[in-house]
C-alpha positions in Angstrom: 12.2 101.0 52.2 13.2 103.8 49.9 16.9 103.0 50.2 16.3 99.3 49.5 14.2 100.1 46.4 16.8 102.4 44.9 19.7 100.2 45.6 18.0 97.1 44.3 17.1 98.9 41.1 20.6 100.3 40.7 21.9 96.7 40.9 19.2 95.5 38.5 20.1 98.2 35.9 23.7 97.0 35.8 22.4 93.4 35.2 19.9 94.5 32.6 22.6 96.4 30.7 23.9 93.0 29.7 26.9 92.6 31.9 27.8 91.8 35.5 29.2 94.5 37.8 32.9 95.2 37.0 35.3 92.8 38.7 37.2 95.6 40.5 34.4 97.7 41.9 31.3 96.4 43.7 28.1 97.9 45.0 26.4 96.1 47.9 24.2 96.7 50.9 24.3 95.6 54.6 22.6 96.2 57.9 24.1 98.1 60.8 24.2 96.9 64.4 22.0 98.4 67.0 18.3 98.4 68.1 17.0 100.0 65.0 17.3 98.7 61.4 19.7 101.0 59.6 20.5 100.1 56.0 24.0 100.7 54.6 25.3 101.2 51.1 28.6 99.5 50.5 31.2 100.7 48.0 34.0 98.2 47.5 37.3 98.3 45.6 38.3 94.7 45.5 41.7 95.2 43.9 42.8 97.8 46.4 41.1 96.1 49.4 39.1 99.2 50.5 35.4 99.3 51.4 33.2 102.2 52.5 29.8 102.0 54.2 27.3 104.9 54.0 24.1 105.4 56.0 21.6 107.5 54.1 19.0 107.5 56.9 21.6 108.6 59.5 22.7 112.0 58.2 24.0 110.4 54.9 27.2 109.8 56.8 30.3 107.6 56.2 29.6 104.9 58.7 32.5 102.5 58.0 35.9 102.4 56.2 37.5 99.0 56.0 40.8 97.9 54.5 42.4 94.5 53.9 45.7 95.3 55.7 47.4 92.1 54.5 46.8 89.6 51.7 44.1 87.1 52.6 43.2 88.7 56.0 39.8 89.8 57.2 38.6 93.3 56.7 40.0 95.7 59.2 37.7 98.5 60.3 39.3 102.0 60.8 36.3 104.1 61.9 35.3 104.4 65.5 32.0 102.8 66.4 31.6 101.9 62.7 28.2 100.5 61.6 27.1 100.6 65.2 23.9 102.5 65.8 23.2 101.3 69.3 21.8 104.1 71.6 24.5 105.9 73.5 24.9 109.2 75.4 28.5 109.9 74.6 30.3 110.4 71.2 28.8 108.3 68.5 31.9 108.2 66.2 31.9 107.5 62.5 32.0 110.6 60.1 29.0 112.9 60.3 28.8 116.1 58.2 28.8 119.3 60.3 26.5 122.0 58.7 25.5 124.8 58.8 27.6 125.2 61.9 30.9 123.8 63.2 31.0 123.7 66.9 28.6 125.6 69.2 27.0 129.0 68.8 26.6 131.1 71.9 24.7 134.3 72.7 26.7 137.6 72.7 26.2 138.0 76.5 27.4 134.4 77.2 29.7 135.3 80.1 27.1 137.3 82.0 24.5 134.5 81.5 27.0 131.9 82.7 27.7 133.8 85.8 24.0 133.8 86.4 24.0 130.0 86.4 22.9 129.2 82.8 24.4 126.1 81.2 24.7 126.1 77.4 24.6 122.6 75.9 22.6 123.8 72.9 23.3 126.8 70.9 21.4 129.6 69.2 22.0 132.5 66.8 20.1 135.6 65.5 19.3 136.6 62.0 17.4 139.7 61.0 16.4 140.3 64.6 15.0 136.8 65.2 16.6 134.2 67.4 16.9 130.6 66.1 18.1 127.4 67.9 21.2 125.8 66.5 22.4 122.4 67.7 26.2 121.8 68.2 27.7 121.1 64.8 24.4 121.9 63.0 21.5 119.7 62.2 22.1 117.8 58.9 23.8 114.9 60.7 20.5 114.2 62.4 18.3 114.0 59.3 17.6 111.3 56.8 19.1 111.9 53.3 17.7 110.7 50.0 19.7 108.2 48.0 19.7 109.6 44.5 21.9 107.1 42.7 24.4 104.3 43.3 26.6 102.4 40.8 29.6 100.2 40.4 31.3 101.3 37.2 34.5 100.4 35.4 36.4 103.3 37.0 34.8 103.6 40.5 32.0 102.7 42.9 29.8 105.7 43.6 26.8 106.8 45.6 25.1 110.2 45.6 22.8 111.5 48.4 20.8 114.7 48.7 19.1 116.8 51.3 16.8 119.8 51.0 15.4 122.3 53.4 12.1 121.7 55.1 9.7 123.6 57.3 11.5 122.0 60.3 15.0 123.1 59.1 13.8 126.7 58.5 12.8 126.9 62.2 16.5 126.7 62.9 18.0 128.1 59.7 15.8 130.4 57.6 17.1 129.6 54.2 16.4 127.4 51.2 19.1 125.0 50.3 20.1 121.7 48.6 23.1 119.7 49.6 24.5 116.7 47.7 27.1 114.3 49.1 28.8 112.2 46.4 31.0 109.3 47.6 33.5 108.0 45.0 35.8 105.0 45.8 38.5 104.7 43.1 42.0 103.4 43.0 41.9 102.7 46.8 41.0 106.3 47.8 37.6 107.7 48.9 36.5 111.1 47.8 33.6 112.8 49.5 32.3 115.8 47.6 29.7 118.1 49.2 27.9 120.5 46.9 25.9 123.2 48.7 23.4 125.2 46.6 21.5 128.2 48.0 17.9 128.6 46.9 17.6 131.4 44.3 14.7 132.8 46.2 16.7 133.4 49.4 16.4 137.1 50.5 20.2 137.5 50.9 23.5 135.6 51.3 23.3 132.3 53.2 25.9 132.0 55.9 27.4 128.7 57.0 30.5 126.8 58.1 31.1 123.2 57.2 33.1 120.3 58.6 33.3 116.5 59.0 33.8 114.9 62.4 35.5 111.8 61.1 36.8 109.6 64.0 39.2 106.7 63.7 39.9 103.8 66.0 43.3 104.0 67.6 45.5 102.1 67.1 44.6 101.7 63.4 45.9 98.1 63.5 44.8 95.9 66.4 47.6 94.9 68.7 49.6 98.0 67.8 50.4 100.7 70.3 47.9 103.6 70.2 50.2 106.0 72.0 52.8 105.4 69.3 50.5 106.3 66.4 52.1 109.4 64.8 50.1 112.5 63.9 51.5 114.6 61.0 50.0 117.9 59.9 51.9 121.0 58.5 49.8 123.7 60.1 51.6 126.8 61.3 49.0 128.2 63.8 46.6 127.2 66.5 43.5 129.4 67.0 43.0 129.9 70.8 39.7 129.5 72.6 38.2 130.2 76.0 37.6 127.3 78.4 34.0 127.3 77.0 35.3 126.8 73.4 34.8 130.4 72.1 37.6 131.7 69.9 39.4 134.6 71.4 40.9 135.9 68.1 44.4 135.1 69.3 46.8 132.5 67.8 50.0 130.8 68.7 52.5 128.9 66.6 51.8 125.2 66.2 52.9 122.7 63.7 53.3 119.0 63.7 55.0 118.7 60.3 57.7 116.5 61.9 55.1 114.4 63.6 53.9 113.9 67.2 52.9 110.7 68.9 49.2 110.5 70.0 50.5 109.6 73.5 51.9 113.2 73.7 48.7 114.9 72.4 46.3 116.6 74.8 43.5 114.2 75.6 39.9 115.3 75.0 40.9 118.9 74.3 40.2 120.2 70.8 43.0 122.1 69.1 42.1 124.2 66.1 44.7 124.5 63.3 45.2 126.8 60.4 48.0 128.5 58.5 48.6 125.8 55.9 50.7 126.9 52.9 49.4 124.2 50.5 46.5 121.8 50.6 45.7 121.1 54.3 46.2 117.5 55.4 46.5 115.2 58.4 48.2 111.8 58.5 47.8 109.2 61.1 50.7 106.7 60.9 50.4 103.5 62.8 53.8 101.9 63.6 52.3 98.5 62.4 52.4 99.9 58.9 49.1 101.5 58.1 48.8 105.2 57.3 45.6 107.2 56.8 45.8 110.6 55.1 43.0 113.1 55.0 43.1 116.2 52.8 40.5 118.7 51.6 39.9 121.5 49.3 37.1 124.0 48.8 35.8 126.3 46.1 36.0 129.2 48.6 37.8 129.7 51.9 36.6 132.5 54.3 39.0 135.2 55.5 40.9 134.4 58.6 40.3 133.4 61.3 39.2 130.0 59.9 39.9 126.5 61.1 41.0 124.0 58.5 41.5 121.0 60.9 40.0 120.7 64.3 41.7 117.8 66.2 40.2 116.1 69.2 40.1 112.7 70.8 41.9 110.3 73.1 44.4 108.4 71.1 45.6 106.1 73.9 42.0 105.7 74.9 40.9 104.3 71.6 39.8 107.1 69.2 41.0 110.2 67.5 39.2 112.8 65.3 41.2 114.7 62.7 38.2 116.8 61.6 38.5 118.7 58.4 36.7 122.1 58.7 36.1 125.2 56.7 34.7 127.1 59.7 35.0 128.4 63.2 33.2 127.9 66.5 30.5 130.5 67.2 30.6 131.3 63.5 26.9 132.0 62.9 26.9 134.5 65.9 30.1 136.3 64.9 29.8 135.9 61.1 33.5 135.0 61.1 34.8 131.9 59.5 31.6 131.5 57.4 30.8 131.2 53.7 28.3 133.8 52.5 26.6 132.0 49.6 24.6 134.3 47.3 21.0 133.3 46.2 21.4 130.6 43.5 25.1 130.2 44.4 27.1 127.0 44.8 29.9 125.9 47.1 31.9 122.7 46.6 34.0 120.9 49.2 36.0 117.7 48.6 37.5 115.5 51.3 40.0 112.8 50.2 40.8 109.8 52.3 43.8 107.6 51.4 44.8 104.4 53.1 48.5 103.3 52.7 49.9 100.0 53.7 53.6 99.2 54.3 53.7 95.5 54.2 57.5 95.3 54.3 
């Protein structure tokens, strides 16, 4: 109800200002599919033919990214399981924020405990001598966010969401924080800006890693060949991990600056990339003429080892995740690949998603 109220009032304010929403950018709302009612905020760039859907009550995540691939055609959805919140046990797709952990966190005596028969589906970490649970990829993706504002302006369509710590989050993560996610759709590109602010009353630096598990449908264009979709990313190194996903500290050369077809990429095995000389990016190029480019930049990058893209999926099987990260698996336990944000400090991270069509 809170979402509906704020969005309705945002639309009303535009009308009361004495003008209709700008022709190019539109603000709308829609309902998701599934057993539960999930309201979505829709940002639309009519001229560029790009539309983003956001779900405040479901982790504030990007839940859909549509494009008009050709003039006069229906909207083409590029996100995997977009707008679908039906119950499922496997990967739920879309584009959730990963915070304050990327990947799992394991106890220091993991190997001994595995040999004793323990299975670690959930993680944990210790801080100041106290043990805290930590779900895989953190907890903010499972929480409802507050819609702070939404507008369709002359230059863009925007929505801003916020999340603050609670007594429940402090049972997993003993820090005060405030996170804002601002979605801006302009000139056919979507920027997602995350601002993390540490409470000024925190007793010391607040450690975290951050990522986004964005997942695309493959092929990007229906009827195309998913195995022929080309992945391009100019990394220079892959960070190696154990079979349980714990970084070993070793690396090996790995670059796909010349491109690799998804049919030749390891299925359902994550590979963690770093060693970018400029702004890190990944492109998925569908042979039917649609390219999606994801790049990101941060106000601070931890010392190596740190993952800047964690790639995972099954391209020929229908989905692929080029996850932008500033982090590392097991980061809260090892305190490697983490930001240490001082009390009152701020960290900014921007993801940019561009959709390019070759209609020739």
